[in-house]
C-alpha positions in Angstrom: -1.2 3.5 32.2 -1.1 7.2 31.4 -4.4 7.2 29.5 -7.5 8.5 31.4 -11.0 8.0 29.8 -14.0 10.0 31.1 -17.5 8.9 29.8 -21.1 8.6 31.0 -21.4 5.9 33.6 -24.7 4.8 32.0 -26.2 5.3 28.6 -28.2 8.5 28.4 -26.7 9.8 31.7 -24.6 13.0 32.0 -21.0 13.3 32.9 -21.0 14.6 36.4 -18.9 17.3 38.1 -17.5 14.6 40.5 -15.9 12.9 37.5 -13.9 16.0 36.8 -13.0 17.5 40.2 -13.1 15.8 43.7 -16.6 15.9 45.1 -18.5 13.7 47.5 -20.8 11.8 45.2 -21.5 8.1 46.2 -22.2 6.9 42.6 -18.9 8.2 41.3 -16.1 5.7 42.2 -13.4 6.6 39.7 -10.7 9.0 40.4 -11.6 12.6 39.2 -9.9 13.7 36.1 -8.1 16.7 37.8 -6.6 14.3 40.4 -5.5 11.8 37.8 -3.7 14.5 35.7 -2.0 15.9 38.7 0.0 12.7 39.1 3.3 12.2 37.3 3.1 10.0 34.2 4.4 6.4 34.7 6.1 6.4 31.3 8.0 8.9 29.3 5.6 11.2 27.4 2.3 13.0 28.2 -0.8 12.1 30.1 -3.6 11.7 27.6 -7.2 12.3 28.7 -10.1 11.4 26.4 -13.6 12.7 27.3 -16.1 10.7 25.3 -19.6 12.1 24.5 -18.3 15.4 25.7 -21.7 17.0 24.9 -23.1 15.2 27.9 -20.8 17.1 30.3 -23.0 19.0 32.8 -22.6 22.7 32.8 -20.9 22.8 36.2 -18.5 20.1 34.9 -17.7 22.1 31.8 -17.0 25.2 34.0 -14.8 23.1 36.2 -12.7 22.2 33.1 -12.0 25.7 32.0 -8.8 26.1 34.0 -7.7 22.6 33.1 -8.1 23.4 29.4 -6.4 26.8 29.8 -3.4 25.5 31.7 -3.1 21.7 31.5 -0.8 20.3 34.3 2.6 19.3 33.1 2.8 17.4 29.8 -0.8 16.7 29.1 -3.1 16.3 26.1 -6.9 16.6 26.5 -9.2 15.3 23.8 -13.0 16.0 23.9 -14.9 13.8 21.5 -18.4 15.0 20.4 -20.7 14.8 17.5 -22.4 18.0 18.7 -19.8 20.7 19.6 -22.5 23.4 19.8 -23.7 21.6 23.0 -20.4 22.7 24.7 -20.1 26.1 26.3 -18.5 28.8 24.1 -15.8 29.2 26.8 -14.9 25.5 26.4 -14.9 25.6 22.6 -12.7 28.7 22.6 -10.0 26.8 24.5 -10.0 23.9 22.1 -8.5 23.2 18.7 -11.0 21.6 16.4 -10.2 18.4 14.5 -13.0 17.3 12.3 -13.6 13.7 11.1 -15.9 12.9 8.2 -18.0 9.9 7.5 -16.5 6.7 6.2 -17.4 5.4 2.7 -18.8 1.9 2.3 -15.4 0.4 1.4 -13.8 1.8 4.6 -16.7 0.6 6.7 -16.4 -2.8 5.0 -12.7 -3.1 6.1 -13.6 -2.0 9.7 -16.3 -4.6 9.9 -14.1 -7.3 8.3 -11.5 -6.6 11.0 -14.1 -7.3 13.6 -15.3 -10.5 12.0 -18.7 -9.3 10.8 -20.3 -11.5 8.2 -19.6 -10.1 4.7 -23.0 -11.2 3.5 -24.7 -8.7 5.8 -21.9 -6.0 5.8 -23.5 -4.1 2.8 -26.8 -3.8 4.6 -25.1 -2.8 7.8 -23.0 -0.2 6.0 -26.1 1.3 4.4 -27.9 1.6 7.7 -24.8 3.0 9.5 -24.6 6.1 7.4 -20.8 6.2 7.3 -20.4 5.8 11.1 -18.2 3.0 12.3 -19.7 3.0 15.8 -23.2 2.2 14.4 -21.7 -0.4 12.0 -20.0 -2.3 14.9 -22.9 -2.0 17.4 -25.1 -4.4 15.6 -26.1 -8.1 15.3 -28.5 -10.2 13.3 -31.5 -9.2 15.5 -30.6 -5.5 15.2 -30.3 -5.7 11.5 -33.7 -7.4 11.2 -35.2 -4.8 13.5 -33.7 -1.9 11.5 -35.0 -3.4 8.2 -38.5 -3.7 9.7 -38.4 -0.1 10.9 -37.2 1.3 7.5 -39.8 -0.8 5.7 -42.6 0.6 7.9 -41.2 4.1 7.3 -41.2 3.8 3.5 -44.7 2.2 3.5 -46.0 5.2 5.5 -44.4 7.7 3.1 -45.7 5.9 0.1 -49.3 5.8 1.4 -50.5 9.1 2.9 -53.7 7.4 4.0 -52.0 5.0 6.4 -52.4 5.9 10.1 -49.3 7.2 11.9 -49.9 5.5 15.2 -48.4 2.0 14.4 -45.1 3.7 13.5 -45.3 6.1 16.4 -45.6 3.1 18.8 -42.8 1.3 17.0 -40.5 4.3 17.4 -41.5 5.1 21.0 -41.1 1.5 22.1 -43.4 -0.7 24.2 -41.9 -1.0 27.7 -38.7 -1.4 29.7 -35.4 -0.9 27.9 -37.3 -0.8 24.5 -39.0 2.4 25.6 -35.9 4.0 27.2 -34.7 7.4 25.9 -31.5 6.0 24.4 -33.4 3.4 22.4 -35.9 5.9 21.2 -33.1 8.3 20.1 -31.3 5.4 18.4 -34.4 4.6 16.3 -34.9 8.2 15.3 -31.2 8.5 14.4 -31.6 5.5 12.2 -34.4 7.1 10.2 -32.4 10.3 10.0 -29.4 8.5 8.6 -31.7 6.6 6.2 -33.1 9.8 4.7 -29.5 11.0 4.2 -28.6 7.7 2.5 -31.5 8.3 0.1 -30.2 11.9 -0.6 -26.7 10.5 -1.4 -28.3 7.9 -3.7 -30.4 10.6 -5.4 -27.2 12.7 -6.0 -25.4 9.7 -7.4 -22.9 9.5 -4.5 -23.9 5.9 -3.7 -25.2 3.2 -6.0 -27.7 0.6 -4.8 -26.6 -2.9 -5.9 -30.1 -4.1 -6.4 -29.4 -7.4 -4.5 -31.1 -6.8 -1.2 -34.2 -5.5 0.5 -32.5 -2.2 1.5 -31.1 -1.7 -1.9 -34.6 -2.1 -3.4 -36.1 0.4 -0.9 -33.2 2.8 -1.5 -33.5 2.8 -5.3 -37.2 3.3 -5.2 -37.4 5.9 -2.4 -34.5 8.0 -3.7 -36.4 8.7 -6.9 -39.5 10.0 -5.1 -38.2 13.0 -3.0 -35.7 15.6 -3.9 -32.3 15.6 -2.1 -33.1 19.0 -0.5 -36.3 17.6 0.9 -34.5 14.4 2.2 -31.9 16.5 4.0 -34.8 18.6 5.5 -36.4 15.3 6.7 -33.2 14.3 8.3 -32.9 17.6 10.2 -36.5 17.2 11.4 -35.6 13.8 12.8 -32.6 15.2 14.5 -34.7 17.9 16.1 -37.0 15.3 17.4 -34.1 13.3 18.8 -32.9 16.4 20.7 -36.4 16.9 22.1 -36.4 13.3 23.3 -33.1 14.0 25.1 -34.8 16.9 26.9 -37.5 14.5 28.2 -40.2 15.7 25.8 -43.4 13.6 25.6 -42.1 10.8 23.3 -45.2 10.0 21.4 -46.2 13.6 20.8 -42.7 14.6 19.7 -42.4 11.6 17.3 -45.9 12.1 15.9 -45.2 15.8 15.3 -42.0 14.9 13.4 -43.8 12.3 11.2 -46.6 14.7 10.5 -44.2 17.4 9.5 -42.2 15.1 7.1 -45.2 13.4 5.6 -47.1 16.7 5.2 
């Protein structure tokens, strides 16, 4: 009862000022964080507030949190969770203690997926596509696995044949219509290719060993031998830059086409 969680109300949306301090905003129905933490805990111990995807805090919401971070009311612990701390204001970062979490290895991911009842026959492929991230490993199903396999296969085919046109893969990454073409879905597909390039870099450096018993393992073994680890990491950074551009509402097809041209070139 003494745990407060603040997160975007919808995928791809920001965390609003009204979710931090009281404001008249019709779409925000939850009690603001400041008001929640001002109440006495119901049990012995501290209030704990977790702000998920903290990089999505709007600037005014971050500024409103400065006093809260500087002088938390009573016995209170605030946790800001983010994969991109540089997106937070320097004034916010300077008031926080950093605790870094690394990527999970395949065995750890396997245990996480087994605990959630994910089929062990597909867990190796899921782990390979998740890039050490438990959230990506758990947010998957058979249809998602097949879709990711198709995307990775199209990507490797494009890299292997410089004469192939870019447009089919650009359309595949940009999506056709509706939710498939939403910014979160586009970013998810770009993130997948970014993680795939890093998986190839790890394989090229001997940090992971393809088992040779699946389509992804075959692609990984072949692709890791073609490009240098340095080039693969550079490819991943290019994908990440494109993902950030998509988050800033850049023209999706142009941004994706430029990234593919840069990597293939």
